[in-house]
Structures are given as structure tokens and as C-alpha cells.
C-alpha positions as CSV (number, residue, x, y, z in Angstrom):
1,X,96.2,101.1,119.0
2,X,95.4,98.0,117.1
3,X,93.5,97.7,113.8
4,X,90.5,95.9,115.7
5,X,90.5,99.9,117.9
6,X,90.1,101.6,114.7
7,X,87.7,100.0,113.5
8,X,85.7,99.7,116.6
9,X,85.8,103.2,116.6
10,X,85.3,103.9,113.5
11,X,81.9,102.1,113.3
12,X,81.2,103.0,116.5
13,X,80.7,107.1,116.0
14,X,78.9,106.0,112.6
15,X,75.0,107.0,113.7
16,X,73.6,104.8,110.8
17,X,75.0,101.7,111.8
18,X,74.6,102.5,116.1
19,X,71.3,104.2,114.9
20,X,71.0,99.8,113.6
21,X,72.6,98.4,116.9
22,X,71.3,97.3,120.3
23,X,73.3,98.1,123.0
24,X,75.1,96.4,125.8
25,X,76.5,98.2,129.1
26,X,80.4,97.0,128.8
27,X,80.8,98.2,133.2
28,X,80.6,101.9,132.5
29,X,76.4,102.4,131.2
30,X,75.0,101.5,127.4
31,X,76.9,101.7,124.9
32,X,76.2,100.4,120.6
33,X,76.9,96.4,120.2
34,X,80.0,95.8,118.9
35,X,82.6,93.8,119.5
36,X,86.5,92.4,118.9
37,X,85.5,89.0,120.1
38,X,83.8,86.0,117.8
39,X,81.1,85.2,120.2
40,X,79.8,88.3,121.5
41,X,79.3,87.2,125.2
42,X,75.7,85.4,125.3
43,X,74.2,87.8,127.5
44,X,74.7,90.4,125.0
45,X,71.4,92.0,123.7
46,X,70.2,91.0,119.4
47,X,71.2,93.1,116.4
48,X,75.3,93.0,117.6
49,X,78.3,93.6,115.7
50,X,81.7,91.6,116.1
51,X,85.0,92.3,114.2
52,X,87.6,89.8,114.5
53,X,90.8,89.3,112.5
54,X,91.2,87.0,110.2
55,X,94.1,87.3,108.7
56,X,97.2,89.7,109.4
57,X,100.8,89.6,106.9
58,X,103.6,91.4,107.4
59,X,104.7,92.6,103.9
60,X,108.5,93.4,104.3
61,X,111.1,94.6,107.1
62,X,113.1,97.7,105.1
63,X,111.4,101.3,106.4
64,X,109.7,101.8,103.0
65,X,107.8,99.1,102.5
66,X,107.2,98.1,106.1
67,X,103.1,97.5,106.4
68,X,100.7,94.5,106.2
69,X,97.6,93.6,105.0
70,X,95.0,92.8,107.3
71,X,91.5,91.1,106.6
72,X,88.7,91.2,109.0
73,X,85.6,89.8,109.4
74,X,82.5,91.7,110.5
75,X,79.3,90.0,111.3
76,X,75.7,91.1,112.5
77,X,73.5,89.1,113.7
78,X,69.8,89.9,114.6
79,X,66.9,88.6,117.2
80,X,65.3,85.1,116.0
81,X,62.4,87.8,115.4
82,X,63.9,90.1,113.4
83,X,63.2,89.7,109.4
84,X,66.0,88.9,107.3
85,X,65.6,92.8,105.8
86,X,66.0,94.4,108.9
87,X,69.7,92.7,109.1
88,X,70.2,93.3,105.9
89,X,69.8,96.5,106.1
90,X,71.8,96.9,109.0
91,X,75.0,95.0,107.0
92,X,74.5,97.4,104.5
93,X,75.1,100.2,106.8
94,X,78.5,98.2,107.8
95,X,79.9,97.5,104.7
96,X,78.7,101.3,103.5
97,X,80.4,102.4,106.1
98,X,83.8,100.7,106.2
99,X,84.3,99.9,102.4
100,X,87.4,102.5,101.2
101,X,87.0,103.4,104.5
102,X,89.2,106.2,106.1
103,X,91.2,104.8,110.0
104,X,93.5,106.1,111.7
105,X,95.8,103.5,113.5
106,X,99.5,105.1,115.8
107,X,101.9,103.8,113.8
108,X,100.9,103.1,110.7
109,X,98.7,104.5,108.1
110,X,96.2,102.4,106.8
111,X,96.8,103.3,102.8
112,X,93.2,101.8,101.7
113,X,89.8,99.3,103.1
114,X,87.5,97.3,101.0
115,X,84.6,96.0,102.3
116,X,82.9,92.9,100.3
117,X,79.4,92.9,100.0
118,X,77.1,91.3,102.6
119,X,76.4,87.5,102.0
120,X,73.6,85.6,104.2
121,X,75.9,83.8,107.3
122,X,73.6,80.9,108.4
123,X,73.3,80.5,112.2
124,X,72.4,77.4,113.6
125,X,70.5,78.8,116.7
126,X,68.6,80.7,113.8
127,X,69.5,84.3,114.0
128,X,69.5,85.6,110.7
129,X,73.1,87.2,110.3
130,X,75.2,88.3,107.4
131,X,79.1,88.5,107.1
132,X,80.8,91.4,106.0
133,X,84.5,90.7,105.1
134,X,87.0,93.4,105.2
135,X,90.7,93.8,104.0
136,X,93.0,96.8,105.1
137,X,96.4,98.0,103.8
138,X,99.0,99.1,106.6
139,X,101.6,101.2,106.1
140,X,104.7,101.9,108.7
141,X,104.8,105.5,109.5
142,X,108.4,107.0,109.5
């Protein structure tokens, strides 16, 4: 399992987050609008969340220290007619869910996850948005 999938599963299981998101039909019915690509598909309804890996580093080569650090950007966007407050509430729900989150990944132990507070994300097309930067430290399971 990848770190993207671990983040996706964690956020998709959080009803506070999913209750504030729109939905998207990936082919098997509508589910919360959480995407692991940025930008999201153009036909996605608003109040969406995208998760993308920004950087990933290998922290060692011997079995005792093999692991790494991964930085991810989580972006939330609302509809053009959404108030910034509505989208900010979604952003803070995502931040609350991810800061110090316990994530599971096959083959790795996620030893630490930290999320920075949401910051305003200017969108040239006028959609209100926020960015939540996250960092996870991983250690290979032996």
C-alpha cells in the first residue's frame, strides 16, 4: 500500500471530513470527492479534496534505519459561490484528522504524521481553497 492510499483511506473513513465533501462517481457509484491527483477531474463536483506527494526521501540503507520522510499537500476547494468560512471549516476538519494521525501501510510503520494549519490557497478561477501541508515519517517493518 502506498502512502497516498493510507492518507486516502484515513480521510475517507473520517465522517466529519466526508460529511463536508461533495461526491464523485469513479465508476461504481458516488463516493466522497477525494482525489490522489491534482488537478482533480474537471467534471468533479465542488467541495473536493486532493492529496499529492510533494517530496519523498530515503533515510537510510541498513535494516535498522530504513525508512523515509514524505511530504504531502492536501488541497480543499469549494464552489465559487461557497463562502470562505464553509471551505475553511472543511480545511480544519482535514487538518484535525491528519495532525498526529495513526496511519497503516503494508511493509512500513508510519511513526509520525504532522499537519500544518490550513493556509489560504489562491485559485485563479475564483474557487475558495485551502492548503494543508503534511509530513509523515516512515520506518520499514522488519
